C-alpha positions as CSV (number, residue, x, y, z in Angstrom):
1,X,84.9,79.7,114.5
2,X,86.4,83.1,114.4
3,X,90.1,83.8,113.4
4,X,91.3,84.0,117.0
5,X,89.7,80.7,118.0
6,X,91.1,79.0,114.9
7,X,94.6,80.5,115.6
8,X,94.4,79.3,119.3
9,X,93.1,75.8,118.4
10,X,95.9,75.5,115.8
11,X,98.6,76.4,118.3
12,X,97.3,74.1,121.0
13,X,97.1,71.2,118.6
14,X,100.9,71.7,117.9
15,X,102.0,71.4,121.5
16,X,103.9,68.2,122.1
17,X,102.5,65.6,124.5
18,X,105.5,66.2,126.9
19,X,104.7,69.9,127.2
20,X,101.0,69.2,127.7
21,X,101.9,66.8,130.5
22,X,104.2,69.4,132.1
23,X,101.4,72.0,131.9
24,X,98.9,69.5,133.5
25,X,101.3,68.6,136.3
26,X,102.1,72.3,137.0
27,X,98.4,73.1,137.1
28,X,97.7,70.2,139.4
29,X,100.4,71.4,141.8
30,X,99.1,74.9,141.7
31,X,95.6,73.6,142.5
32,X,96.9,71.6,145.4
33,X,98.7,74.6,146.9
34,X,95.5,76.6,146.5
35,X,93.4,73.8,148.1
36,X,95.8,73.5,151.1
37,X,95.9,77.3,151.6
38,X,92.1,77.4,151.7
39,X,91.8,74.4,153.9
40,X,94.2,75.9,156.4
41,X,92.7,79.4,156.1
42,X,96.1,80.7,154.9
43,X,96.8,83.4,152.4
44,X,99.6,83.7,149.9
45,X,101.1,86.3,152.2
46,X,101.1,83.7,155.1
47,X,102.9,81.2,152.9
48,X,105.4,83.8,151.8
49,X,106.2,84.7,155.4
50,X,106.6,81.0,156.4
51,X,109.0,80.5,153.5
52,X,110.9,83.7,153.8
53,X,109.8,84.7,150.3
54,X,108.3,87.8,148.9
55,X,104.6,87.8,148.1
56,X,105.3,88.4,144.4
57,X,107.1,85.1,144.2
58,X,104.2,83.2,145.7
59,X,101.8,85.0,143.4
60,X,103.8,84.1,140.3
61,X,103.8,80.5,141.5
62,X,100.0,80.3,141.9
63,X,99.0,82.3,138.9
64,X,101.5,81.0,136.3
65,X,103.1,77.8,135.3
66,X,106.3,77.7,137.2
67,X,109.0,75.1,136.7
68,X,109.2,74.0,140.3
69,X,112.4,72.3,141.5
70,X,112.1,69.4,143.9
71,X,113.7,71.6,146.5
72,X,111.1,74.2,146.1
73,X,108.3,71.6,146.2
74,X,109.8,70.3,149.5
75,X,110.0,73.8,150.9
76,X,106.4,74.5,150.0
77,X,105.3,71.2,151.5
78,X,107.1,71.9,154.7
79,X,105.7,75.4,155.0
80,X,102.1,74.1,154.4
81,X,102.7,71.1,156.7
82,X,101.3,68.7,154.0
83,X,102.8,67.0,151.0
84,X,102.1,68.5,147.6
85,X,103.0,65.3,145.7
86,X,102.4,61.7,146.7
87,X,104.4,59.1,144.9
88,X,103.0,55.6,144.3
89,X,104.5,52.7,146.3
C-alpha cells in the first residue's frame, strides 16, 4: 500500500461505529432521493422548485452527507410524493 492508502485506511479504522452508522444512513437517504428523482423523471432543479429551495441546497444534500432533520425529511418526502424512510411496525 502507498502512504495515502495507509493514511486513509488508518483514519477510517478510527471512526466510531456511531459515526459509521450515521454515514451509512445518510448515504441511504441520498440514494433514495436520487432513485425517486430518476423514477419520476425529476431533476434536482424540479425538487428545489417544489420545495421553495435554491438548487445549491438540493445539490449539497445529494452530493454530501447532510444532517437531515425530521422536518426536512418530511418536506422532501412531501415534495417527492413518496416516503424516504419507512419505519418498521
